[in-house]
TIRO-2110 file (N, C-alpha, C; in Angstrom, 1 decimal):
// TIRO-2110
0.8, -1.2, 0.0, N, 1, A
0.0, 0.0, 0.0, CA, 1, A
0.9, 1.2, 0.0, C, 1, A
0.6, 2.2, -0.9, N, 2, A
1.3, 3.4, -0.8, CA, 2, A
0.6, 4.4, 0.1, C, 2, A
1.4, 5.0, 0.9, N, 3, A
0.8, 5.9, 1.9, CA, 3, A
-0.1, 7.0, 1.3, C, 3, A
0.3, 7.4, 0.2, N, 4, A
-0.4, 8.6, -0.4, CA, 4, A
-1.8, 8.2, -1.0, C, 4, A
-2.0, 6.9, -1.1, N, 5, A
-3.3, 6.5, -1.7, CA, 5, A
-4.4, 6.2, -0.7, C, 5, A
-4.1, 6.2, 0.6, N, 6, A
-5.0, 5.9, 1.6, CA, 6, A
-5.4, 7.1, 2.4, C, 6, A
-6.6, 7.2, 2.9, N, 7, A
-7.0, 8.4, 3.7, CA, 7, A
-6.2, 8.4, 5.0, C, 7, A
-6.1, 9.5, 5.6, N, 8, A
-5.2, 9.7, 6.8, CA, 8, A
-5.6, 8.8, 7.9, C, 8, A
-7.0, 8.6, 8.2, N, 9, A
-7.4, 7.7, 9.2, CA, 9, A
-7.0, 6.3, 8.9, C, 9, A
-7.1, 5.9, 7.7, N, 10, A
-6.7, 4.5, 7.3, CA, 10, A
-5.2, 4.3, 7.6, C, 10, A
-4.4, 5.2, 7.1, N, 11, A
-2.9, 5.1, 7.3, CA, 11, A
-2.6, 5.1, 8.8, C, 11, A
-3.3, 5.9, 9.6, N, 12, A
-3.0, 6.0, 11.0, CA, 12, A
-3.4, 4.7, 11.7, C, 12, A
-4.6, 4.2, 11.4, N, 13, A
-5.0, 2.9, 12.1, CA, 13, A
-4.1, 1.8, 11.7, C, 13, A
-3.7, 1.7, 10.4, N, 14, A
-2.8, 0.6, 10.0, CA, 14, A
-1.4, 0.8, 10.6, C, 14, A
-0.9, 2.0, 10.6, N, 15, A
0.4, 2.2, 11.2, CA, 15, A
0.4, 1.9, 12.7, C, 15, A
-0.6, 2.1, 13.4, N, 16, A
-0.7, 1.7, 14.8, CA, 16, A
-0.6, 0.2, 14.9, C, 16, A
-1.4, -0.5, 14.1, N, 17, A
-1.4, -2.0, 14.1, CA, 17, A
0.0, -2.5, 13.8, C, 17, A
0.7, -1.8, 12.9, N, 18, A
2.0, -2.3, 12.4, CA, 18, A
3.1, -2.0, 13.3, C, 18, A
2.9, -1.4, 14.5, N, 19, A
3.9, -1.3, 15.4, CA, 19, A
4.3, -2.6, 16.1, C, 19, A
3.5, -3.7, 15.8, N, 20, A
3.9, -5.0, 16.0, CA, 20, A
4.4, -5.6, 14.7, C, 20, A
5.6, -6.0, 14.6, N, 21, A
6.2, -6.4, 13.3, CA, 21, A
7.2, -7.5, 13.4, C, 21, A
7.6, -8.1, 12.3, N, 22, A
8.6, -9.1, 12.3, CA, 22, A
9.9, -8.5, 12.6, C, 22, A
10.8, -9.1, 13.4, N, 23, A
12.0, -8.4, 13.8, CA, 23, A
13.2, -8.8, 12.9, C, 23, A
13.0, -9.6, 11.8, N, 24, A
14.0, -9.9, 10.9, CA, 24, A
14.8, -11.1, 11.4, C, 24, A
14.6, -11.6, 12.6, N, 25, A
15.3, -12.8, 13.1, CA, 25, A
14.3, -13.9, 13.5, C, 25, A
13.1, -13.9, 12.9, N, 26, A
12.2, -15.0, 13.3, CA, 26, A
11.3, -14.7, 14.4, C, 26, A
11.4, -13.5, 15.0, N, 27, A
10.6, -13.2, 16.2, CA, 27, A
9.7, -12.0, 15.8, C, 27, A
9.1, -11.4, 16.9, N, 28, A
8.2, -10.3, 16.7, CA, 28, A
8.8, -9.1, 17.5, C, 28, A
8.9, -7.9, 16.9, N, 29, A
9.3, -6.7, 17.5, CA, 29, A
8.1, -5.8, 17.9, C, 29, A
8.3, -5.0, 18.9, N, 30, A
7.3, -4.1, 19.3, CA, 30, A
7.9, -2.7, 19.3, C, 30, A
7.4, -1.9, 18.4, N, 31, A
7.9, -0.5, 18.3, CA, 31, A
7.5, 0.4, 19.5, C, 31, A
6.5, -0.1, 20.2, N, 32, A
6.0, 0.6, 21.4, CA, 32, A
6.4, -0.1, 22.7, C, 32, A
7.6, -0.5, 22.7, N, 33, A
8.0, -1.3, 23.9, CA, 33, A
8.3, -0.4, 25.1, C, 33, A
8.5, 0.9, 24.9, N, 34, A
8.7, 1.8, 26.0, CA, 34, A
8.3, 3.2, 25.6, C, 34, A
8.2, 4.1, 26.6, N, 35, A
7.8, 5.5, 26.2, CA, 35, A
8.7, 6.2, 25.1, C, 35, A
9.9, 5.8, 25.0, N, 36, A
10.8, 6.4, 24.0, CA, 36, A
10.3, 6.0, 22.6, C, 36, A
9.9, 4.7, 22.5, N, 37, A
9.4, 4.2, 21.2, CA, 37, A
8.1, 4.9, 20.9, C, 37, A
7.2, 5.1, 21.8, N, 38, A
5.9, 5.8, 21.5, CA, 38, A
6.2, 7.2, 21.2, C, 38, A
7.1, 7.9, 21.8, N, 39, A
7.4, 9.3, 21.5, CA, 39, A
7.9, 9.4, 20.1, C, 39, A
8.8, 8.5, 19.7, N, 40, A
9.3, 8.5, 18.3, CA, 40, A
8.2, 8.2, 17.3, C, 40, A
7.4, 7.2, 17.6, N, 41, A
6.3, 6.9, 16.7, CA, 41, A
5.3, 8.1, 16.5, C, 41, A
5.0, 8.7, 17.6, N, 42, A
4.1, 9.9, 17.5, CA, 42, A
4.7, 11.0, 16.7, C, 42, A
6.0, 11.3, 17.0, N, 43, A
6.6, 12.4, 16.2, CA, 43, A
6.8, 12.0, 14.7, C, 43, A
6.9, 10.8, 14.4, N, 44, A
7.0, 10.3, 13.0, CA, 44, A
5.6, 10.5, 12.3, C, 44, A
4.6, 10.6, 13.1, N, 45, A
3.2, 10.8, 12.5, CA, 45, A
2.6, 12.1, 12.8, C, 45, A
3.5, 13.1, 12.9, N, 46, A
3.0, 14.5, 13.2, CA, 46, A
2.0, 15.0, 12.2, C, 46, A
2.1, 14.6, 10.9, N, 47, A
1.2, 15.1, 9.9, CA, 47, A
-0.2, 14.6, 10.2, C, 47, A
-0.4, 13.4, 10.8, N, 48, A
-1.7, 12.9, 11.1, CA, 48, A
-2.1, 13.1, 12.5, C, 48, A
-1.2, 13.5, 13.3, N, 49, A
-1.5, 13.7, 14.8, CA, 49, A
-1.2, 15.2, 15.1, C, 49, A
-2.2, 16.1, 14.9, N, 50, A
-1.9, 17.5, 15.1, CA, 50, A
-1.5, 17.8, 16.5, C, 50, A
-0.7, 18.8, 16.6, N, 51, A
-0.3, 19.3, 17.9, CA, 51, A
0.5, 18.3, 18.7, C, 51, A
1.3, 17.5, 18.1, N, 52, A
2.1, 16.5, 18.8, CA, 52, A
3.6, 16.6, 18.5, C, 52, A
4.0, 17.7, 17.9, N, 53, A
5.4, 17.8, 17.5, CA, 53, A
6.3, 17.7, 18.7, C, 53, A
6.0, 18.2, 19.8, N, 54, A
6.8, 18.2, 21.0, CA, 54, A
6.4, 17.1, 22.0, C, 54, A
5.6, 16.2, 21.5, N, 55, A
5.0, 15.1, 22.4, CA, 55, A
6.1, 14.3, 23.0, C, 55, A
6.0, 14.1, 24.3, N, 56, A
6.9, 13.2, 25.1, CA, 56, A
6.0, 12.2, 25.8, C, 56, A
6.1, 10.9, 25.5, N, 57, A
5.2, 9.9, 26.1, CA, 57, A
5.7, 9.5, 27.5, C, 57, A
4.8, 9.2, 28.3, N, 58, A
5.1, 8.7, 29.7, CA, 58, A
4.5, 7.3, 29.8, C, 58, A
4.7, 6.6, 30.9, N, 59, A
4.2, 5.2, 31.1, CA, 59, A
2.7, 5.1, 31.0, C, 59, A
2.0, 6.1, 31.4, N, 60, A
0.5, 6.1, 31.4, CA, 60, A
0.1, 6.1, 29.9, C, 60, A
0.7, 7.0, 29.1, N, 61, A
0.3, 7.1, 27.7, CA, 61, A
0.7, 5.8, 27.0, C, 61, A
1.8, 5.3, 27.3, N, 62, A
2.3, 4.0, 26.7, CA, 62, A
1.2, 2.9, 26.9, C, 62, A
0.8, 2.8, 28.2, N, 63, A
-0.2, 1.7, 28.5, CA, 63, A
-1.5, 2.0, 27.8, C, 63, A
-1.9, 3.2, 27.7, N, 64, A
-3.2, 3.5, 27.0, CA, 64, A
-3.1, 3.2, 25.6, C, 64, A
-2.0, 3.6, 24.9, N, 65, A
-1.9, 3.3, 23.5, CA, 65, A
-1.7, 1.8, 23.2, C, 65, A
-1.0, 1.1, 24.0, N, 66, A
-0.8, -0.3, 23.8, CA, 66, A
-2.1, -1.1, 24.1, C, 66, A
-2.9, -0.6, 25.0, N, 67, A
-4.2, -1.2, 25.2, CA, 67, A
-5.1, -1.0, 24.0, C, 67, A
-5.1, 0.2, 23.5, N, 68, A
-5.8, 0.6, 22.3, CA, 68, A
-5.4, -0.3, 21.1, C, 68, A
-4.0, -0.4, 21.0, N, 69, A
-3.5, -1.2, 19.9, CA, 69, A
-4.0, -2.7, 19.9, C, 69, A
-4.1, -3.2, 21.1, N, 70, A
-4.6, -4.6, 21.3, CA, 70, A
-6.0, -4.7, 20.8, C, 70, A
-6.8, -3.7, 21.1, N, 71, A
-8.2, -3.6, 20.6, CA, 71, A
-8.3, -3.5, 19.1, C, 71, A
-7.4, -2.6, 18.6, N, 72, A
-7.4, -2.4, 17.1, CA, 72, A
-7.0, -3.7, 16.4, C, 72, A
-6.0, -4.4, 16.9, N, 73, A
-5.5, -5.6, 16.2, CA, 73, A
-6.6, -6.7, 16.4, C, 73, A
-7.3, -6.8, 17.5, N, 74, A
-8.4, -7.7, 17.6, CA, 74, A
-9.5, -7.5, 16.6, C, 74, A
-9.8, -6.2, 16.4, N, 75, A
-10.9, -5.8, 15.5, CA, 75, A
-10.4, -6.0, 14.0, C, 75, A
-9.1, -5.8, 13.8, N, 76, A
-8.6, -6.2, 12.5, CA, 76, A
-8.7, -7.7, 12.2, C, 76, A
-8.4, -8.5, 13.2, N, 77, A
-8.5, -9.9, 13.0, CA, 77, A
-10.0, -10.3, 12.8, C, 77, A
-10.9, -9.6, 13.4, N, 78, A
-12.3, -9.8, 13.2, CA, 78, A
-12.7, -9.4, 11.8, C, 78, A
-12.1, -8.3, 11.3, N, 79, A
-12.5, -7.8, 10.0, CA, 79, A
-12.0, -8.6, 8.8, C, 79, A
-10.9, -9.4, 9.0, N, 80, A
-10.4, -10.2, 7.9, CA, 80, A
-11.0, -11.5, 7.8, C, 80, A
-12.0, -11.9, 8.7, N, 81, A
-12.6, -13.2, 8.6, CA, 81, A
-13.4, -13.3, 7.3, C, 81, A
-13.5, -14.4, 6.7, N, 82, A
-13.1, -15.7, 7.3, CA, 82, A
-11.7, -16.0, 7.1, C, 82, A
-10.8, -15.1, 6.7, N, 83, A
-9.4, -15.3, 6.6, CA, 83, A
-8.8, -15.4, 8.0, C, 83, A
-7.7, -15.9, 8.2, N, 84, A
-7.0, -16.1, 9.5, CA, 84, A
-6.4, -14.7, 9.9, C, 84, A
-6.3, -14.4, 11.2, N, 85, A
-5.7, -13.2, 11.6, CA, 85, A
-4.2, -13.3, 11.5, C, 85, A
-3.5, -12.2, 11.8, N, 86, A
-2.0, -12.2, 11.8, CA, 86, A
-1.6, -13.3, 12.8, C, 86, A
-0.5, -14.0, 12.5, N, 87, A
0.0, -15.0, 13.5, CA, 87, A
0.4, -14.3, 14.8, C, 87, A
0.7, -13.1, 14.8, N, 88, A
1.1, -12.4, 16.1, CA, 88, A
-0.1, -12.3, 17.0, C, 88, A
-1.3, -12.3, 16.4, N, 89, A
-2.6, -12.1, 17.2, CA, 89, A
-3.3, -13.4, 17.5, C, 89, A
-3.1, -14.5, 16.7, N, 90, A
-3.9, -15.7, 16.7, CA, 90, A
-4.1, -16.2, 18.1, C, 90, A
-3.1, -16.2, 18.9, N, 91, A
-3.2, -16.9, 20.3, CA, 91, A
-3.6, -16.0, 21.4, C, 91, A
-3.7, -14.6, 21.1, N, 92, A
-4.0, -13.7, 22.2, CA, 92, A
-4.9, -12.6, 21.9, C, 92, A
-5.9, -12.9, 21.1, N, 93, A
-6.9, -11.9, 20.7, CA, 93, A
-7.8, -11.5, 21.9, C, 93, A
-8.1, -10.3, 22.0, N, 94, A
-9.2, -9.8, 22.9, CA, 94, A
-10.5, -10.3, 22.3, C, 94, A
-11.5, -10.6, 23.2, N, 95, A
-12.8, -10.9, 22.6, CA, 95, A
-13.3, -9.6, 22.0, C, 95, A
-14.1, -9.7, 20.9, N, 96, A
-14.6, -8.6, 20.1, CA, 96, A
-15.3, -7.6, 21.0, C, 96, A
-16.3, -8.0, 21.9, N, 97, A
-17.0, -7.0, 22.8, CA, 97, A
-16.0, -6.2, 23.6, C, 97, A
-15.0, -6.8, 24.2, N, 98, A
-14.0, -6.1, 25.0, CA, 98, A
-13.2, -5.2, 24.1, C, 98, A
-12.8, -5.6, 22.9, N, 99, A
-12.1, -4.7, 22.0, CA, 99, A
-12.9, -3.5, 21.6, C, 99, A
-14.2, -3.7, 21.3, N, 100, A
-15.1, -2.6, 21.0, CA, 100, A
-15.2, -1.7, 22.2, C, 100, A
-15.4, -2.2, 23.4, N, 101, A
-15.5, -1.4, 24.6, CA, 101, A
-14.3, -0.5, 24.8, C, 101, A
-13.1, -1.1, 24.6, N, 102, A
-11.8, -0.3, 24.7, CA, 102, A
-11.7, 0.8, 23.7, C, 102, A
-12.0, 0.4, 22.4, N, 103, A
-12.0, 1.4, 21.3, CA, 103, A
-12.9, 2.5, 21.5, C, 103, A
-14.2, 2.2, 21.9, N, 104, A
-15.1, 3.3, 22.0, CA, 104, A
-14.9, 4.2, 23.3, C, 104, A
-14.4, 3.5, 24.3, N, 105, A
-14.0, 4.3, 25.5, CA, 105, A
-12.9, 5.3, 25.2, C, 105, A
-11.9, 4.8, 24.5, N, 106, A
-10.7, 5.7, 24.1, CA, 106, A
-11.2, 6.8, 23.2, C, 106, A
-12.0, 6.5, 22.3, N, 107, A
-12.5, 7.5, 21.3, CA, 107, A
-13.3, 8.6, 22.0, C, 107, A
-14.0, 8.3, 23.1, N, 108, A
-14.8, 9.2, 23.8, CA, 108, A
-14.1, 10.2, 24.7, C, 108, A
-12.8, 10.0, 24.8, N, 109, A
-12.0, 10.8, 25.7, CA, 109, A
-11.9, 12.3, 25.3, C, 109, A
-12.0, 12.5, 23.9, N, 110, A
-11.9, 13.8, 23.4, CA, 110, A
-13.0, 14.0, 22.3, C, 110, A
-14.0, 14.9, 22.6, N, 111, A
-15.0, 15.1, 21.5, CA, 111, A
-14.3, 15.9, 20.4, C, 111, A
-14.8, 15.7, 19.2, N, 112, A
-14.2, 16.3, 18.0, CA, 112, A
-15.3, 17.0, 17.2, C, 112, A
-14.8, 17.9, 16.3, N, 113, A
-15.7, 18.6, 15.4, CA, 113, A
-15.1, 18.4, 14.0, C, 113, A
-16.0, 18.3, 12.9, N, 114, A
-15.5, 18.1, 11.6, CA, 114, A
-14.9, 19.4, 11.1, C, 114, A
-13.7, 19.2, 10.3, N, 115, A
-13.1, 20.4, 9.7, CA, 115, A
-12.8, 20.0, 8.3, C, 115, A
-13.2, 20.8, 7.3, N, 116, A
-13.0, 20.5, 5.9, CA, 116, A
-11.7, 21.3, 5.5, C, 116, A
-10.8, 20.5, 4.8, N, 117, A
-9.6, 21.1, 4.2, CA, 117, A
-9.7, 20.8, 2.7, C, 117, A
-9.3, 21.8, 1.9, N, 118, A
-9.4, 21.6, 0.4, CA, 118, A
-8.1, 22.1, -0.2, C, 118, A
-7.1, 21.3, -0.3, N, 119, A
-5.8, 21.7, -0.9, CA, 119, A
-6.1, 21.9, -2.4, C, 119, A
-5.3, 22.8, -3.0, N, 120, A
-5.4, 23.2, -4.4, CA, 120, A
-5.3, 22.0, -5.3, C, 120, A
-4.4, 21.1, -5.0, N, 121, A
-4.0, 20.0, -5.9, CA, 121, A
-4.9, 18.7, -5.7, C, 121, A
-5.8, 18.7, -4.7, N, 122, A
-6.6, 17.5, -4.5, CA, 122, A
-8.0, 17.9, -4.2, C, 122, A
-8.8, 16.9, -3.9, N, 123, A
-10.2, 17.2, -3.5, CA, 123, A
-10.3, 17.5, -2.1, C, 123, A
-11.6, 17.8, -1.6, N, 124, A
-11.8, 18.2, -0.2, CA, 124, A
-11.5, 17.0, 0.7, C, 124, A
-11.0, 17.2, 1.9, N, 125, A
-10.7, 16.2, 2.8, CA, 125, A
-11.3, 16.5, 4.2, C, 125, A
-12.0, 15.6, 4.7, N, 126, A
-12.6, 15.8, 6.1, CA, 126, A
-11.6, 15.4, 7.1, C, 126, A
-11.3, 16.3, 8.1, N, 127, A
-10.5, 16.0, 9.3, CA, 127, A
-11.4, 16.2, 10.5, C, 127, A
-11.1, 15.6, 11.6, N, 128, A
-11.8, 15.8, 12.8, CA, 128, A
-10.8, 16.5, 13.8, C, 128, A
-11.2, 17.6, 14.3, N, 129, A
-10.3, 18.4, 15.2, CA, 129, A
-10.9, 18.3, 16.6, C, 129, A
-10.0, 18.0, 17.6, N, 130, A
-10.5, 17.9, 18.9, CA, 130, A
-11.1, 19.3, 19.4, C, 130, A
-12.1, 19.2, 20.1, N, 131, A
-12.8, 20.4, 20.6, CA, 131, A
-11.8, 21.2, 21.6, C, 131, A
-11.2, 20.5, 22.6, N, 132, A
-10.2, 21.2, 23.3, CA, 132, A
-8.9, 21.2, 22.5, C, 132, A
-8.0, 22.1, 22.8, N, 133, A
-6.7, 22.2, 22.1, CA, 133, A
-5.8, 21.1, 22.5, C, 133, A
-5.9, 20.6, 23.7, N, 134, A
-5.0, 19.5, 24.2, CA, 134, A
-5.7, 18.1, 24.0, C, 134, A
-5.6, 17.6, 22.8, N, 135, A
-6.3, 16.4, 22.5, CA, 135, A
-5.6, 15.2, 23.2, C, 135, A
-6.4, 14.2, 23.5, N, 136, A
-5.9, 12.9, 24.1, CA, 136, A
-5.4, 12.1, 22.9, C, 136, A
-4.2, 11.7, 23.0, N, 137, A
-3.6, 10.9, 21.9, CA, 137, A
-4.4, 9.6, 21.6, C, 137, A
-4.8, 8.9, 22.7, N, 138, A
-5.5, 7.6, 22.4, CA, 138, A
-6.9, 7.9, 21.8, C, 138, A
-7.5, 9.0, 22.1, N, 139, A
-8.8, 9.4, 21.5, CA, 139, A
-8.6, 9.6, 20.0, C, 139, A
-7.6, 10.3, 19.7, N, 140, A
-7.3, 10.6, 18.3, CA, 140, A
-7.1, 9.3, 17.5, C, 140, A
-6.2, 8.4, 18.1, N, 141, A
-6.0, 7.1, 17.4, CA, 141, A
-7.2, 6.3, 17.3, C, 141, A
-8.0, 6.2, 18.4, N, 142, A
-9.2, 5.4, 18.4, CA, 142, A
-10.2, 6.0, 17.4, C, 142, A
-10.4, 7.3, 17.3, N, 143, A
-11.3, 7.8, 16.3, CA, 143, A
-10.8, 7.5, 14.9, C, 143, A
-9.5, 7.5, 14.6, N, 144, A
-9.0, 7.1, 13.3, CA, 144, A
-9.3, 5.6, 13.0, C, 144, A
-9.1, 4.8, 14.0, N, 145, A
-9.4, 3.4, 13.9, CA, 145, A
-10.9, 3.1, 13.6, C, 145, A
-11.8, 3.9, 14.3, N, 146, A
-13.2, 3.7, 14.1, CA, 146, A
-13.6, 4.2, 12.7, C, 146, A
-13.0, 5.3, 12.2, N, 147, A
-13.3, 5.8, 10.8, CA, 147, A
-12.9, 4.7, 9.8, C, 147, A
-11.7, 4.1, 10.0, N, 148, A
-11.2, 3.1, 9.1, CA, 148, A
-12.1, 1.9, 9.2, C, 148, A
-12.4, 1.3, 10.4, N, 149, A
-13.2, 0.1, 10.5, CA, 149, A
-14.6, 0.3, 10.0, C, 149, A
-15.2, 1.5, 10.0, N, 150, A
-16.5, 1.8, 9.5, CA, 150, A
-16.5, 2.2, 8.1, C, 150, A
-15.4, 2.4, 7.5, N, 151, A
-15.3, 2.9, 6.1, CA, 151, A
-15.0, 1.8, 5.1, C, 151, A
-15.0, 2.2, 3.8, N, 152, A
-14.9, 1.2, 2.7, CA, 152, A
-13.5, 0.5, 2.7, C, 152, A
-12.5, 1.1, 3.2, N, 153, A
-11.2, 0.4, 3.1, CA, 153, A
-11.1, -0.9, 4.0, C, 153, A
-12.0, -1.0, 5.0, N, 154, A
-12.0, -2.2, 5.8, CA, 154, A
-12.1, -3.5, 5.0, C, 154, A
-12.9, -3.4, 3.9, N, 155, A
-13.1, -4.6, 3.0, CA, 155, A
-11.8, -5.0, 2.3, C, 155, A
-10.8, -4.2, 2.2, N, 156, A
-9.6, -4.5, 1.6, CA, 156, A
-8.5, -5.0, 2.6, C, 156, A
-8.9, -5.0, 3.9, N, 157, A
-7.9, -5.4, 4.9, CA, 157, A
-7.6, -6.9, 4.9, C, 157, A
-6.4, -7.2, 4.9, N, 158, A
-6.0, -8.6, 4.9, CA, 158, A
-4.8, -8.8, 5.9, C, 158, A
-4.6, -10.0, 6.4, N, 159, A
-3.5, -10.4, 7.2, CA, 159, A
-2.5, -11.1, 6.3, C, 159, A
-1.2, -10.7, 6.4, N, 160, A
-0.2, -11.3, 5.5, CA, 160, A
0.2, -12.6, 6.2, C, 160, A
0.2, -13.7, 5.4, N, 161, A
0.5, -15.0, 5.9, CA, 161, A
1.8, -15.6, 5.3, C, 161, A
2.7, -14.7, 4.9, N, 162, A
4.0, -15.1, 4.5, CA, 162, A
4.8, -15.6, 5.8, C, 162, A
5.7, -16.5, 5.6, N, 163, A
6.5, -17.0, 6.8, CA, 163, A
7.0, -15.8, 7.6, C, 163, A
6.8, -15.8, 8.9, N, 164, A
7.3, -14.9, 9.9, CA, 164, A
6.7, -13.5, 9.8, C, 164, A
5.8, -13.2, 8.9, N, 165, A
5.2, -11.9, 8.8, CA, 165, A
4.0, -11.8, 9.8, C, 165, A
3.8, -10.7, 10.4, N, 166, A
2.7, -10.5, 11.3, CA, 166, A
1.9, -9.2, 11.0, C, 166, A
2.0, -8.7, 9.7, N, 167, A
1.4, -7.5, 9.3, CA, 167, A
0.0, -7.6, 8.8, C, 167, A
-0.7, -6.6, 8.9, N, 168, A
-2.0, -6.4, 8.2, CA, 168, A
-1.7, -5.4, 7.0, C, 168, A
-2.5, -5.5, 5.9, N, 169, A
-2.3, -4.6, 4.8, CA, 169, A
-3.6, -4.5, 4.1, C, 169, A
-3.6, -3.5, 3.2, N, 170, A
-4.8, -3.2, 2.3, CA, 170, A
-4.5, -3.9, 1.0, C, 170, A
-5.4, -4.7, 0.5, N, 171, A
-5.3, -5.4, -0.7, CA, 171, A
-5.6, -4.4, -1.9, C, 171, A
-4.5, -4.1, -2.7, N, 172, A
-4.7, -3.1, -3.7, CA, 172, A
-5.1, -3.7, -5.1, C, 172, A
-4.9, -5.0, -5.3, N, 173, A
-5.4, -5.6, -6.5, CA, 173, A
-5.8, -7.0, -6.3, C, 173, A
-6.6, -7.6, -7.1, N, 174, A
-7.2, -8.9, -6.9, CA, 174, A
-6.2, -10.1, -6.6, C, 174, A
-5.1, -10.0, -7.2, N, 175, A
-4.1, -11.1, -7.0, CA, 175, A
-3.1, -10.9, -5.9, C, 175, A
-3.2, -9.8, -5.2, N, 176, A
-2.3, -9.5, -4.1, CA, 176, A
-2.6, -10.5, -2.9, C, 176, A
-1.5, -11.2, -2.5, N, 177, A
-1.6, -12.1, -1.4, CA, 177, A
-0.8, -11.7, -0.1, C, 177, A
0.2, -10.8, -0.4, N, 178, A
1.1, -10.5, 0.7, CA, 178, A
1.3, -9.0, 0.9, C, 178, A
1.8, -8.6, 2.0, N, 179, A
1.9, -7.1, 2.3, CA, 179, A
3.0, -6.4, 1.5, C, 179, A
4.0, -7.1, 1.1, N, 180, A
5.1, -6.5, 0.3, CA, 180, A
5.8, -7.6, -0.5, C, 180, A
6.5, -7.3, -1.6, N, 181, A
7.1, -8.3, -2.4, CA, 181, A
8.1, -9.2, -1.7, C, 181, A
8.8, -8.7, -0.7, N, 182, A
9.7, -9.6, 0.0, CA, 182, A
9.0, -10.8, 0.7, C, 182, A
7.7, -10.5, 1.2, N, 183, A
6.9, -11.5, 1.8, CA, 183, A
6.5, -12.5, 0.8, C, 183, A
6.1, -12.1, -0.4, N, 184, A
5.8, -13.0, -1.5, CA, 184, A
7.0, -13.9, -1.8, C, 184, A
8.2, -13.3, -1.9, N, 185, A
9.4, -14.1, -2.1, CA, 185, A
9.6, -15.2, -1.1, C, 185, A
9.4, -14.8, 0.2, N, 186, A
9.6, -15.8, 1.3, CA, 186, A
8.6, -16.9, 1.2, C, 186, A
7.3, -16.5, 0.9, N, 187, A
6.3, -17.5, 0.8, CA, 187, A
6.6, -18.5, -0.4, C, 187, A
7.0, -18.0, -1.5, N, 188, A
7.3, -18.9, -2.6, CA, 188, A
8.5, -19.8, -2.3, C, 188, A
9.5, -19.3, -1.6, N, 189, A
10.7, -20.1, -1.2, CA, 189, A
10.2, -21.2, -0.3, C, 189, A
9.4, -20.8, 0.7, N, 190, A
8.9, -21.8, 1.7, CA, 190, A
8.1, -22.9, 1.0, C, 190, A
7.2, -22.5, 0.0, N, 191, A
6.5, -23.5, -0.7, CA, 191, A
7.4, -24.5, -1.5, C, 191, A
8.4, -23.9, -2.1, N, 192, A
9.4, -24.6, -2.9, CA, 192, A
10.1, -25.7, -2.0, C, 192, A
10.5, -25.2, -0.9, N, 193, A
11.2, -26.2, 0.1, CA, 193, A
10.3, -27.3, 0.5, C, 193, A
9.0, -26.9, 0.8, N, 194, A
8.0, -27.9, 1.3, CA, 194, A
7.8, -28.9, 0.2, C, 194, A
7.7, -28.5, -1.1, N, 195, A
7.5, -29.4, -2.2, CA, 195, A
8.6, -30.4, -2.3, C, 195, A
9.8, -29.9, -2.2, N, 196, A
11.0, -30.7, -2.3, CA, 196, A
11.2, -31.7, -1.1, C, 196, A
10.8, -31.2, 0.1, N, 197, A
10.8, -32.1, 1.2, CA, 197, A
9.8, -33.2, 1.1, C, 197, A
8.6, -32.9, 0.6, N, 198, A
7.6, -34.0, 0.4, CA, 198, A
8.0, -35.0, -0.7, C, 198, A
8.7, -34.5, -1.7, N, 199, A
9.2, -35.4, -2.8, CA, 199, A
10.3, -36.3, -2.4, C, 199, A
11.0, -36.0, -1.3, N, 200, A
12.1, -36.8, -0.9, CA, 200, A
11.7, -38.0, -0.1, C, 200, A
END
């Protein structure tokens, strides 16, 4: 998925889910393992998270965002059914009612108002601006996830099942099976090895 082709809420919801990723060594890495990781992630998303340029996360913010991420990944797993969820989620998914409760509770922390922006080179874009100036980070993230899950992009959501991958992605064309070409290559190599092993 190219970042420029997806609405801001879709990119933000996916990017939050993708803070759980393959570590390159057969394991799973967590980009939000500590407040420093959350601070870096928020600053890297300053275009989608207004008024967070100087954001410094603390333990309470980290816990809130990680709890929200668990809910988002559980709802992503629910959204890709009847397909299987990401292997990182399969054994520890929150029940859907609990995931919905967490998501809705987080979204309610900051009321928002719609704001229309219309850049010269594109069409109009709806943004939601927090009513108070000091927005709750988890509320902003939860509202983005709700917009994504209730919107049309949800139908393109898939879990990548290449060996060792734990990502979700948006399916951009009918034959797409993996989140990126390297995952497709790993899946083809694994199938090749499996065929040769069975032939032996």
